[in-house]
MARVEXTI-643061 format. One record per residue (C-alpha): residue number from 0; chain; y, x, z. Coordinates in steps of 0.02 Angstrom, whole numbers. Example, Ala and Ser with C-alpha at 12.3 -4.5 7.8 and 13.67 -1.06 7.14 Angstrom:
BEGIN
{tornu 0, paba A, yy -225, xx 615, zz 390}
{tornu 1, paba A, yy -53, xx 684, zz 357}
***
This chain:
BEGIN
{tornu 0, paba A, yy -1184, xx -950, zz 1327}
{tornu 1, paba A, yy -1295, xx -795, zz 1409}
{tornu 2, paba A, yy -1188, xx -640, zz 1421}
{tornu 3, paba A, yy -1348, xx -542, zz 1425}
{tornu 4, paba A, yy -1418, xx -609, zz 1256}
{tornu 5, paba A, yy -1271, xx -648, zz 1156}
{tornu 6, paba A, yy -1299, xx -642, zz 971}
{tornu 7, paba A, yy -1135, xx -503, zz 948}
{tornu 8, paba A, yy -1249, xx -373, zz 1023}
{tornu 9, paba A, yy -1347, xx -321, zz 890}
{tornu 10, paba A, yy -1169, xx -292, zz 806}
{tornu 11, paba A, yy -1088, xx -195, zz 931}
{tornu 12, paba A, yy -1215, xx -133, zz 1045}
{tornu 13, paba A, yy -1266, xx -144, zz 1221}
{tornu 14, paba A, yy -1133, xx -15, zz 1284}
{tornu 15, paba A, yy -980, xx -82, zz 1215}
{tornu 16, paba A, yy -1036, xx -260, zz 1265}
{tornu 17, paba A, yy -1065, xx -216, zz 1439}
{tornu 18, paba A, yy -877, xx -138, zz 1455}
{tornu 19, paba A, yy -802, xx -293, zz 1383}
{tornu 20, paba A, yy -915, xx -435, zz 1406}
{tornu 21, paba A, yy -842, xx -474, zz 1591}
{tornu 22, paba A, yy -679, xx -500, zz 1511}
{tornu 23, paba A, yy -735, xx -657, zz 1403}
{tornu 24, paba A, yy -712, xx -839, zz 1447}
{tornu 25, paba A, yy -837, xx -960, zz 1414}
{tornu 26, paba A, yy -733, xx -1020, zz 1266}
{tornu 27, paba A, yy -726, xx -841, zz 1199}
{tornu 28, paba A, yy -916, xx -812, zz 1217}
{tornu 29, paba A, yy -945, xx -977, zz 1120}
{tornu 30, paba A, yy -827, xx -944, zz 988}
{tornu 31, paba A, yy -891, xx -769, zz 965}
{tornu 32, paba A, yy -1062, xx -845, zz 947}
{tornu 33, paba A, yy -999, xx -964, zz 800}
{tornu 34, paba A, yy -916, xx -810, zz 720}
{tornu 35, paba A, yy -1071, xx -723, zz 714}
{tornu 36, paba A, yy -1186, xx -854, zz 650}
{tornu 37, paba A, yy -1054, xx -918, zz 527}
{tornu 38, paba A, yy -1020, xx -735, zz 443}
{tornu 39, paba A, yy -1202, xx -703, zz 423}
{tornu 40, paba A, yy -1249, xx -876, zz 363}
{tornu 41, paba A, yy -1122, xx -934, zz 272}
{tornu 42, paba A, yy -986, xx -811, zz 211}
{tornu 43, paba A, yy -1091, xx -656, zz 168}
{tornu 44, paba A, yy -1214, xx -765, zz 57}
{tornu 45, paba A, yy -1054, xx -816, zz -42}
{tornu 46, paba A, yy -976, xx -648, zz -75}
{tornu 47, paba A, yy -1051, xx -629, zz -258}
{tornu 48, paba A, yy -992, xx -811, zz -293}
{tornu 49, paba A, yy -833, xx -775, zz -237}
{tornu 50, paba A, yy -828, xx -636, zz -366}
{tornu 51, paba A, yy -899, xx -724, zz -501}
{tornu 52, paba A, yy -777, xx -867, zz -485}
{tornu 53, paba A, yy -640, xx -730, zz -516}
{tornu 54, paba A, yy -608, xx -757, zz -701}
{tornu 55, paba A, yy -604, xx -611, zz -811}
{tornu 56, paba A, yy -484, xx -695, zz -925}
{tornu 57, paba A, yy -326, xx -611, zz -925}
{tornu 58, paba A, yy -231, xx -786, zz -948}
{tornu 59, paba A, yy -339, xx -864, zz -804}
{tornu 60, paba A, yy -349, xx -714, zz -685}
{tornu 61, paba A, yy -195, xx -756, zz -584}
{tornu 62, paba A, yy -201, xx -939, zz -598}
{tornu 63, paba A, yy -355, xx -996, zz -510}
{tornu 64, paba A, yy -442, xx -962, zz -349}
{tornu 65, paba A, yy -627, xx -967, zz -305}
{tornu 66, paba A, yy -677, xx -1145, zz -251}
{tornu 67, paba A, yy -806, xx -1068, zz -124}
{tornu 68, paba A, yy -665, xx -1005, zz -11}
{tornu 69, paba A, yy -613, xx -1184, zz 17}
{tornu 70, paba A, yy -782, xx -1247, zz 64}
{tornu 71, paba A, yy -795, xx -1092, zz 184}
{tornu 72, paba A, yy -631, xx -1158, zz 249}
{tornu 73, paba A, yy -682, xx -1332, zz 280}
{tornu 74, paba A, yy -842, xx -1278, zz 382}
{tornu 75, paba A, yy -755, xx -1144, zz 483}
{tornu 76, paba A, yy -614, xx -1279, zz 536}
{tornu 77, paba A, yy -749, xx -1406, zz 577}
{tornu 78, paba A, yy -823, xx -1269, zz 686}
{tornu 79, paba A, yy -656, xx -1215, zz 772}
{tornu 80, paba A, yy -645, xx -1058, zz 690}
{tornu 81, paba A, yy -450, xx -1061, zz 636}
{tornu 82, paba A, yy -313, xx -959, zz 676}
{tornu 83, paba A, yy -419, xx -861, zz 809}
{tornu 84, paba A, yy -285, xx -720, zz 790}
{tornu 85, paba A, yy -151, xx -821, zz 871}
{tornu 86, paba A, yy -176, xx -803, zz 1063}
{tornu 87, paba A, yy -106, xx -967, zz 1151}
{tornu 88, paba A, yy -40, xx -822, zz 1294}
{tornu 89, paba A, yy 84, xx -763, zz 1153}
{tornu 90, paba A, yy 109, xx -913, zz 1063}
{tornu 91, paba A, yy 75, xx -1067, zz 1180}
{tornu 92, paba A, yy 146, xx -1192, zz 1042}
{tornu 93, paba A, yy 14, xx -1135, zz 917}
{tornu 94, paba A, yy -94, xx -1029, zz 987}
{tornu 95, paba A, yy -291, xx -1030, zz 1032}
{tornu 96, paba A, yy -361, xx -987, zz 1198}
{tornu 97, paba A, yy -419, xx -818, zz 1152}
{tornu 98, paba A, yy -362, xx -646, zz 1202}
{tornu 99, paba A, yy -321, xx -503, zz 1085}
{tornu 100, paba A, yy -469, xx -413, zz 1161}
{tornu 101, paba A, yy -584, xx -566, zz 1128}
{tornu 102, paba A, yy -510, xx -588, zz 952}
{tornu 103, paba A, yy -562, xx -389, zz 917}
{tornu 104, paba A, yy -736, xx -424, zz 919}
{tornu 105, paba A, yy -729, xx -570, zz 812}
{tornu 106, paba A, yy -621, xx -476, zz 696}
{tornu 107, paba A, yy -752, xx -342, zz 689}
{tornu 108, paba A, yy -884, xx -471, zz 636}
{tornu 109, paba A, yy -747, xx -538, zz 504}
{tornu 110, paba A, yy -744, xx -362, zz 425}
{tornu 111, paba A, yy -922, xx -357, zz 388}
{tornu 112, paba A, yy -890, xx -479, zz 245}
{tornu 113, paba A, yy -728, xx -471, zz 138}
{tornu 114, paba A, yy -698, xx -661, zz 125}
{tornu 115, paba A, yy -728, xx -709, zz 317}
{tornu 116, paba A, yy -574, xx -678, zz 380}
{tornu 117, paba A, yy -484, xx -791, zz 244}
{tornu 118, paba A, yy -616, xx -922, zz 269}
{tornu 119, paba A, yy -557, xx -938, zz 453}
{tornu 120, paba A, yy -364, xx -927, zz 413}
{tornu 121, paba A, yy -350, xx -755, zz 475}
{tornu 122, paba A, yy -313, xx -642, zz 343}
{tornu 123, paba A, yy -166, xx -529, zz 314}
{tornu 124, paba A, yy -24, xx -556, zz 259}
{tornu 125, paba A, yy -17, xx -726, zz 331}
{tornu 126, paba A, yy -75, xx -678, zz 495}
{tornu 127, paba A, yy 82, xx -570, zz 528}
{tornu 128, paba A, yy 193, xx -687, zz 427}
{tornu 129, paba A, yy 130, xx -838, zz 530}
{tornu 130, paba A, yy 161, xx -734, zz 708}
{tornu 131, paba A, yy 345, xx -689, zz 640}
{tornu 132, paba A, yy 382, xx -873, zz 601}
{tornu 133, paba A, yy 300, xx -923, zz 756}
{tornu 134, paba A, yy 395, xx -812, zz 852}
{tornu 135, paba A, yy 555, xx -805, zz 768}
{tornu 136, paba A, yy 567, xx -956, zz 671}
{tornu 137, paba A, yy 691, xx -1103, zz 695}
{tornu 138, paba A, yy 598, xx -1282, zz 720}
{tornu 139, paba A, yy 645, xx -1315, zz 546}
{tornu 140, paba A, yy 571, xx -1152, zz 481}
{tornu 141, paba A, yy 422, xx -1184, zz 572}
{tornu 142, paba A, yy 404, xx -1368, zz 507}
{tornu 143, paba A, yy 426, xx -1327, zz 315}
{tornu 144, paba A, yy 335, xx -1140, zz 299}
{tornu 145, paba A, yy 237, xx -1119, zz 454}
{tornu 146, paba A, yy 152, xx -1276, zz 482}
{tornu 147, paba A, yy 76, xx -1265, zz 298}
{tornu 148, paba A, yy 6, xx -1084, zz 333}
{tornu 149, paba A, yy -77, xx -1133, zz 496}
{tornu 150, paba A, yy -149, xx -1286, zz 399}
{tornu 151, paba A, yy -216, xx -1137, zz 275}
{tornu 152, paba A, yy -135, xx -1258, zz 122}
{tornu 153, paba A, yy -28, xx -1105, zz 71}
{tornu 154, paba A, yy -23, xx -928, zz 61}
{tornu 155, paba A, yy 118, xx -790, zz 80}
{tornu 156, paba A, yy 175, xx -617, zz 65}
{tornu 157, paba A, yy 288, xx -504, zz 157}
{tornu 158, paba A, yy 406, xx -402, zz 39}
{tornu 159, paba A, yy 471, xx -246, zz 112}
{tornu 160, paba A, yy 378, xx -90, zz 19}
{tornu 161, paba A, yy 513, xx -24, zz -119}
{tornu 162, paba A, yy 477, xx 90, zz -276}
{tornu 163, paba A, yy 586, xx 228, zz -253}
{tornu 164, paba A, yy 629, xx 275, zz -83}
{tornu 165, paba A, yy 508, xx 326, zz 60}
{tornu 166, paba A, yy 469, xx 165, zz 129}
{tornu 167, paba A, yy 356, xx 215, zz 273}
{tornu 168, paba A, yy 534, xx 227, zz 345}
{tornu 169, paba A, yy 603, xx 62, zz 339}
{tornu 170, paba A, yy 778, xx 107, zz 367}
{tornu 171, paba A, yy 778, xx 176, zz 186}
{tornu 172, paba A, yy 754, xx -20, zz 117}
{tornu 173, paba A, yy 886, xx -35, zz -20}
{tornu 174, paba A, yy 856, xx -212, zz -76}
{tornu 175, paba A, yy 1027, xx -295, zz -36}
{tornu 176, paba A, yy 1034, xx -470, zz 66}
{tornu 177, paba A, yy 1216, xx -536, zz 73}
{tornu 178, paba A, yy 1287, xx -691, zz 116}
{tornu 179, paba A, yy 1409, xx -788, zz -20}
{tornu 180, paba A, yy 1470, xx -964, zz 49}
{tornu 181, paba A, yy 1324, xx -1044, zz 136}
{tornu 182, paba A, yy 1199, xx -943, zz 37}
{tornu 183, paba A, yy 1093, xx -791, zz 42}
{tornu 184, paba A, yy 1090, xx -698, zz -112}
{tornu 185, paba A, yy 945, xx -566, zz -117}
{tornu 186, paba A, yy 942, xx -423, zz -253}
{tornu 187, paba A, yy 804, xx -291, zz -272}
{tornu 188, paba A, yy 642, xx -215, zz -328}
{tornu 189, paba A, yy 485, xx -219, zz -216}
{tornu 190, paba A, yy 308, xx -161, zz -251}
{tornu 191, paba A, yy 134, xx -168, zz -175}
{tornu 192, paba A, yy 190, xx -341, zz -119}
{tornu 193, paba A, yy -2, xx -403, zz -60}
{tornu 194, paba A, yy -43, xx -593, zz -101}
{tornu 195, paba A, yy 105, xx -621, zz -219}
{tornu 196, paba A, yy -17, xx -657, zz -363}
{tornu 197, paba A, yy -105, xx -789, zz -275}
{tornu 198, paba A, yy -74, xx -962, zz -358}
{tornu 199, paba A, yy -59, xx -1047, zz -184}
{tornu 200, paba A, yy 69, xx -915, zz -129}
{tornu 201, paba A, yy 223, xx -1023, zz -76}
{tornu 202, paba A, yy 345, xx -899, zz 24}
{tornu 203, paba A, yy 381, xx -721, zz 31}
{tornu 204, paba A, yy 472, xx -644, zz 182}
{tornu 205, paba A, yy 598, xx -526, zz 110}
{tornu 206, paba A, yy 661, xx -370, zz 198}
{tornu 207, paba A, yy 825, xx -293, zz 144}
{tornu 208, paba A, yy 989, xx -235, zz 196}
{tornu 209, paba A, yy 1124, xx -338, zz 260}
{tornu 210, paba A, yy 1254, xx -224, zz 337}
{tornu 211, paba A, yy 1272, xx -55, zz 296}
{tornu 212, paba A, yy 1395, xx -19, zz 418}
{tornu 213, paba A, yy 1298, xx -68, zz 558}
{tornu 214, paba A, yy 1200, xx 54, zz 667}
{tornu 215, paba A, yy 1043, xx 117, zz 565}
{tornu 216, paba A, yy 919, xx -8, zz 653}
{tornu 217, paba A, yy 1026, xx -160, zz 642}
{tornu 218, paba A, yy 1072, xx -151, zz 464}
{tornu 219, paba A, yy 911, xx -244, zz 388}
{tornu 220, paba A, yy 878, xx -443, zz 390}
{tornu 221, paba A, yy 733, xx -540, zz 343}
{tornu 222, paba A, yy 742, xx -696, zz 219}
{tornu 223, paba A, yy 627, xx -845, zz 186}
{tornu 224, paba A, yy 610, xx -838, zz -3}
{tornu 225, paba A, yy 517, xx -975, zz -82}
{tornu 226, paba A, yy 389, xx -883, zz -216}
{tornu 227, paba A, yy 453, xx -1007, zz -359}
{tornu 228, paba A, yy 637, xx -984, zz -322}
{tornu 229, paba A, yy 739, xx -951, zz -480}
{tornu 230, paba A, yy 757, xx -752, zz -490}
{tornu 231, paba A, yy 591, xx -714, zz -414}
{tornu 232, paba A, yy 495, xx -610, zz -553}
{tornu 233, paba A, yy 314, xx -537, zz -531}
{tornu 234, paba A, yy 334, xx -382, zz -644}
{tornu 235, paba A, yy 152, xx -337, zz -637}
{tornu 236, paba A, yy -8, xx -310, zz -532}
{tornu 237, paba A, yy -28, xx -147, zz -436}
{tornu 238, paba A, yy -203, xx -69, zz -439}
{tornu 239, paba A, yy -283, xx 12, zz -304}
{tornu 240, paba A, yy -404, xx 156, zz -385}
{tornu 241, paba A, yy -417, xx 38, zz -521}
{tornu 242, paba A, yy -448, xx -109, zz -436}
{tornu 243, paba A, yy -331, xx -264, zz -456}
{tornu 244, paba A, yy -378, xx -362, zz -306}
{tornu 245, paba A, yy -353, xx -536, zz -422}
{tornu 246, paba A, yy -319, xx -680, zz -381}
{tornu 247, paba A, yy -213, xx -612, zz -232}
{tornu 248, paba A, yy -169, xx -442, zz -279}
{tornu 249, paba A, yy -32, xx -316, zz -243}
{tornu 250, paba A, yy 136, xx -360, zz -359}
{tornu 251, paba A, yy 282, xx -265, zz -408}
{tornu 252, paba A, yy 430, xx -394, zz -409}
{tornu 253, paba A, yy 596, xx -403, zz -446}
{tornu 254, paba A, yy 723, xx -525, zz -354}
{tornu 255, paba A, yy 871, xx -551, zz -471}
{tornu 256, paba A, yy 1001, xx -621, zz -372}
{tornu 257, paba A, yy 881, xx -758, zz -287}
{tornu 258, paba A, yy 995, xx -882, zz -186}
{tornu 259, paba A, yy 923, xx -955, zz -36}
{tornu 260, paba A, yy 1008, xx -1082, zz 94}
{tornu 261, paba A, yy 1084, xx -987, zz 238}
{tornu 262, paba A, yy 945, xx -1085, zz 359}
{tornu 263, paba A, yy 820, xx -951, zz 265}
{tornu 264, paba A, yy 880, xx -815, zz 392}
{tornu 265, paba A, yy 743, xx -785, zz 510}
{tornu 266, paba A, yy 797, xx -732, zz 699}
{tornu 267, paba A, yy 977, xx -686, zz 653}
{tornu 268, paba A, yy 1077, xx -549, zz 553}
{tornu 269, paba A, yy 1020, xx -363, zz 590}
{tornu 270, paba A, yy 850, xx -412, zz 675}
{tornu 271, paba A, yy 743, xx -365, zz 533}
{tornu 272, paba A, yy 696, xx -178, zz 600}
{tornu 273, paba A, yy 645, xx -262, zz 769}
{tornu 274, paba A, yy 559, xx -401, zz 684}
{tornu 275, paba A, yy 444, xx -299, zz 578}
{tornu 276, paba A, yy 397, xx -194, zz 731}
{tornu 277, paba A, yy 333, xx -338, zz 817}
{tornu 278, paba A, yy 240, xx -398, zz 657}
{tornu 279, paba A, yy 172, xx -232, zz 623}
{tornu 280, paba A, yy 88, xx -199, zz 790}
{tornu 281, paba A, yy -26, xx -328, zz 792}
{tornu 282, paba A, yy -61, xx -311, zz 611}
{tornu 283, paba A, yy -119, xx -128, zz 626}
{tornu 284, paba A, yy -251, xx -163, zz 755}
{tornu 285, paba A, yy -309, xx -325, zz 655}
{tornu 286, paba A, yy -337, xx -203, zz 511}
{tornu 287, paba A, yy -430, xx -74, zz 614}
{tornu 288, paba A, yy -539, xx -215, zz 695}
{tornu 289, paba A, yy -596, xx -264, zz 531}
{tornu 290, paba A, yy -629, xx -100, zz 479}
{tornu 291, paba A, yy -752, xx -55, zz 617}
{tornu 292, paba A, yy -849, xx -203, zz 538}
{tornu 293, paba A, yy -838, xx -134, zz 367}
{tornu 294, paba A, yy -906, xx 50, zz 438}
{tornu 295, paba A, yy -1045, xx -54, zz 525}
{tornu 296, paba A, yy -1092, xx -139, zz 369}
{tornu 297, paba A, yy -1094, xx 28, zz 254}
{tornu 298, paba A, yy -1208, xx 113, zz 396}
{tornu 299, paba A, yy -1328, xx -26, zz 379}
{tornu 300, paba A, yy -1334, xx -5, zz 188}
{tornu 301, paba A, yy -1348, xx 170, zz 227}
{tornu 302, paba A, yy -1514, xx 147, zz 318}
{tornu 303, paba A, yy -1574, xx 16, zz 211}
{tornu 304, paba A, yy -1567, xx 147, zz 65}
{tornu 305, paba A, yy -1629, xx 290, zz 147}
{tornu 306, paba A, yy -1787, xx 209, zz 212}
{tornu 307, paba A, yy -1850, xx 125, zz 32}
{tornu 308, paba A, yy -2024, xx 186, zz -4}
{tornu 309, paba A, yy -1953, xx 204, zz -183}
{tornu 310, paba A, yy -1829, xx 331, zz -150}
{tornu 311, paba A, yy -1927, xx 485, zz -149}
{tornu 312, paba A, yy -1824, xx 673, zz -170}
{tornu 313, paba A, yy -1914, xx 823, zz -186}
{tornu 314, paba A, yy -2073, xx 745, zz -115}
{tornu 315, paba A, yy -1994, xx 672, zz 45}
{tornu 316, paba A, yy -1915, xx 488, zz 62}
{tornu 317, paba A, yy -1725, xx 508, zz 97}
{tornu 318, paba A, yy -1741, xx 471, zz 292}
{tornu 319, paba A, yy -1869, xx 630, zz 311}
{tornu 320, paba A, yy -1703, xx 745, zz 247}
{tornu 321, paba A, yy -1603, xx 832, zz 394}
{tornu 322, paba A, yy -1437, xx 819, zz 303}
{tornu 323, paba A, yy -1458, xx 628, zz 296}
{tornu 324, paba A, yy -1518, xx 600, zz 467}
{tornu 325, paba A, yy -1376, xx 698, zz 512}
{tornu 326, paba A, yy -1253, xx 586, zz 429}
{tornu 327, paba A, yy -1327, xx 440, zz 501}
{tornu 328, paba A, yy -1298, xx 513, zz 672}
{tornu 329, paba A, yy -1120, xx 562, zz 630}
{tornu 330, paba A, yy -1087, xx 384, zz 569}
{tornu 331, paba A, yy -1155, xx 291, zz 726}
{tornu 332, paba A, yy -1059, xx 397, zz 840}
{tornu 333, paba A, yy -901, xx 392, zz 745}
{tornu 334, paba A, yy -894, xx 206, zz 734}
{tornu 335, paba A, yy -937, xx 188, zz 911}
{tornu 336, paba A, yy -801, xx 312, zz 950}
{tornu 337, paba A, yy -678, xx 206, zz 848}
{tornu 338, paba A, yy -724, xx 35, zz 917}
{tornu 339, paba A, yy -674, xx 105, zz 1099}
{tornu 340, paba A, yy -513, xx 135, zz 1047}
{tornu 341, paba A, yy -477, xx -25, zz 950}
{tornu 342, paba A, yy -536, xx -108, zz 1102}
{tornu 343, paba A, yy -432, xx -13, zz 1210}
{tornu 344, paba A, yy -271, xx -52, zz 1108}
{tornu 345, paba A, yy -336, xx -232, zz 1101}
{tornu 346, paba A, yy -345, xx -237, zz 1291}
{tornu 347, paba A, yy -171, xx -154, zz 1298}
{tornu 348, paba A, yy -86, xx -289, zz 1183}
{tornu 349, paba A, yy -158, xx -414, zz 1311}
{tornu 350, paba A, yy -78, xx -322, zz 1464}
{tornu 351, paba A, yy 88, xx -256, zz 1402}
{tornu 352, paba A, yy 105, xx -342, zz 1232}
{tornu 353, paba A, yy 115, xx -240, zz 1072}
{tornu 354, paba A, yy 288, xx -158, zz 1100}
{tornu 355, paba A, yy 200, xx -79, zz 1257}
{tornu 356, paba A, yy 44, xx -43, zz 1178}
{tornu 357, paba A, yy 108, xx 53, zz 1034}
{tornu 358, paba A, yy 24, xx 226, zz 1078}
{tornu 359, paba A, yy -137, xx 144, zz 1083}
{tornu 360, paba A, yy -118, xx 46, zz 918}
{tornu 361, paba A, yy -43, xx 213, zz 840}
{tornu 362, paba A, yy -193, xx 313, zz 892}
{tornu 363, paba A, yy -328, xx 172, zz 821}
{tornu 364, paba A, yy -223, xx 145, zz 668}
{tornu 365, paba A, yy -244, xx 353, zz 644}
{tornu 366, paba A, yy -407, xx 364, zz 683}
{tornu 367, paba A, yy -500, xx 215, zz 621}
{tornu 368, paba A, yy -448, xx 233, zz 425}
{tornu 369, paba A, yy -519, xx 397, zz 426}
{tornu 370, paba A, yy -664, xx 376, zz 508}
{tornu 371, paba A, yy -719, xx 223, zz 406}
{tornu 372, paba A, yy -682, xx 305, zz 251}
{tornu 373, paba A, yy -804, xx 444, zz 299}
{tornu 374, paba A, yy -952, xx 333, zz 356}
{tornu 375, paba A, yy -930, xx 224, zz 184}
{tornu 376, paba A, yy -932, xx 403, zz 94}
{tornu 377, paba A, yy -1090, xx 454, zz 166}
{tornu 378, paba A, yy -1167, xx 288, zz 125}
{tornu 379, paba A, yy -1108, xx 306, zz -40}
{tornu 380, paba A, yy -1194, xx 472, zz -71}
{tornu 381, paba A, yy -1368, xx 425, zz -27}
{tornu 382, paba A, yy -1348, xx 280, zz -149}
{tornu 383, paba A, yy -1310, xx 417, zz -286}
{tornu 384, paba A, yy -1226, xx 337, zz -443}
{tornu 385, paba A, yy -1263, xx 151, zz -387}
{tornu 386, paba A, yy -1151, xx 199, zz -228}
{tornu 387, paba A, yy -989, xx 214, zz -339}
{tornu 388, paba A, yy -1034, xx 60, zz -458}
{tornu 389, paba A, yy -1009, xx -127, zz -446}
{tornu 390, paba A, yy -1169, xx -151, zz -396}
{tornu 391, paba A, yy -1147, xx -113, zz -211}
{tornu 392, paba A, yy -987, xx -167, zz -109}
{tornu 393, paba A, yy -971, xx 11, zz -52}
{tornu 394, paba A, yy -843, xx 87, zz -184}
{tornu 395, paba A, yy -736, xx -74, zz -163}
{tornu 396, paba A, yy -732, xx -57, zz 17}
{tornu 397, paba A, yy -694, xx 123, zz 24}
{tornu 398, paba A, yy -552, xx 88, zz -108}
{tornu 399, paba A, yy -472, xx -39, zz 31}
{tornu 400, paba A, yy -503, xx 63, zz 179}
{tornu 401, paba A, yy -411, xx 214, zz 91}
{tornu 402, paba A, yy -260, xx 111, zz 57}
{tornu 403, paba A, yy -248, xx 85, zz 254}
{tornu 404, paba A, yy -202, xx 263, zz 278}
{tornu 405, paba A, yy -38, xx 211, zz 194}
{tornu 406, paba A, yy -19, xx 22, zz 243}
{tornu 407, paba A, yy 65, xx -25, zz 399}
{tornu 408, paba A, yy 135, xx 152, zz 415}
{tornu 409, paba A, yy 42, xx 308, zz 346}
{tornu 410, paba A, yy -51, xx 429, zz 448}
{tornu 411, paba A, yy 85, xx 553, zz 473}
{tornu 412, paba A, yy 208, xx 413, zz 558}
{tornu 413, paba A, yy 82, xx 382, zz 686}
{tornu 414, paba A, yy 40, xx 551, zz 716}
{tornu 415, paba A, yy 211, xx 604, zz 733}
{tornu 416, paba A, yy 247, xx 460, zz 854}
{tornu 417, paba A, yy 91, xx 503, zz 952}
{tornu 418, paba A, yy 137, xx 679, zz 977}
{tornu 419, paba A, yy 324, xx 654, zz 1007}
{tornu 420, paba A, yy 251, xx 534, zz 1154}
{tornu 421, paba A, yy 133, xx 664, zz 1198}
{tornu 422, paba A, yy 277, xx 786, zz 1219}
{tornu 423, paba A, yy 376, xx 686, zz 1343}
{tornu 424, paba A, yy 229, xx 717, zz 1470}
{tornu 425, paba A, yy 282, xx 914, zz 1466}
{tornu 426, paba A, yy 426, xx 917, zz 1601}
{tornu 427, paba A, yy 305, xx 831, zz 1727}
{tornu 428, paba A, yy 168, xx 952, zz 1671}
{tornu 429, paba A, yy 277, xx 1101, zz 1708}
{tornu 430, paba A, yy 331, xx 1021, zz 1876}
{tornu 431, paba A, yy 126, xx 1001, zz 1913}
{tornu 432, paba A, yy 91, xx 1184, zz 1864}
{tornu 433, paba A, yy 227, xx 1265, zz 1974}
{tornu 434, paba A, yy 159, xx 1155, zz 2134}
{tornu 435, paba A, yy -13, xx 1205, zz 2086}
{tornu 436, paba A, yy 37, xx 1400, zz 2058}
{tornu 437, paba A, yy 129, xx 1391, zz 2232}
{tornu 438, paba A, yy -28, xx 1305, zz 2320}
{tornu 439, paba A, yy -134, xx 1434, zz 2261}
{tornu 440, paba A, yy -32, xx 1582, zz 2313}
{tornu 441, paba A, yy -26, xx 1500, zz 2490}
{tornu 442, paba A, yy -217, xx 1504, zz 2489}
{tornu 443, paba A, yy -217, xx 1678, zz 2424}
{tornu 444, paba A, yy -99, xx 1736, zz 2570}
{tornu 445, paba A, yy -193, xx 1647, zz 2705}
{tornu 446, paba A, yy -351, xx 1741, zz 2659}
{tornu 447, paba A, yy -266, xx 1904, zz 2647}
{tornu 448, paba A, yy -261, xx 1915, zz 2461}
{tornu 449, paba A, yy -123, xx 1992, zz 2345}
{tornu 450, paba A, yy -26, xx 1863, zz 2255}
{tornu 451, paba A, yy -73, xx 1835, zz 2060}
{tornu 452, paba A, yy 31, xx 1900, zz 1922}
***
């Protein structure tokens, strides 16, 4: 596969590719080329079919799943485009020989089509849950719960967010996890639990408080809960700007004294906060990677719209209006800037793992959803009323991107953490400034000039 003529170049540009192409292995180059072809030729043409196969009958909407996705999954697996998010460097037993940087570019291509990630078994929340089970799970847990997820036979949910508390601070979680004999009992109410409505969903990873007397970040534990366990009650699907995202959805759930065996505890008592930090790092950057693809597709739709000969406004084609041209330029610049942040964060994860790359991940997570939202908004604007209708994917994609300013930590939390990290540099900067001023005064003295200040 020629680096100079790689099929990804039209999608991410020569500049970005020239920065990262040397870090791709031959396997990475070949896999990326397959991803580009598969998404463009198989996934994107299947989007409308997926939508039409989601039942509008309330009694069936959450009981079946579009069959086209299984056909795409079979082809993806035959092409070797499977579980690409699991880097062998971090998960040697189950991973593939790709770096996070290599996967970042593939995920951007996935983002161009909303069913592409699932077709390659690379969609949330399963990605994060598979990483948790692969890293912290026992051999028994891996065999029972991880393997079916890796094979794409089941789906899963991560159950953390709660109604009535500020869940962006995970220490506020109130769901109780208690030990009774050889069983763990889970009681609490969660909401916005993604994928819980999927008829293929087999397991929830539930976070709750197991020891309120422990230190603040050792009070939480995570437990494996079968989705069909007695006491698991799906209350209602939550809507995002009116979208219910069936048949996966985001549900409010009650865990009514749900009992599971002690062997379902993940990683040990009091490790919940530690586990979610490890889980959310890669998950946040995966969202950002895909979001760049969403933005690129929105800009393409904008360009197609403004160059349509029939779209004449005040005697000019849309492309001839200065505000439209300016919007196109802003979108291109913002996409390319955001992409560099994402690629930088992905590279840092490869070098120092997610924990060491939290600042880079946080910056990408704070910047990308806002930028992508602006890009989609401009594309909607040039489409007029059509842009906010079901006749283009723009409104649905905007709604999804807007939720990312909450999901996996709201903007404000990331900005706070980034700002605090920057402030840690202040003592060194004060010392550097004193040294600079001292050298400056010495030079002035040697030249016979009066001291400053």
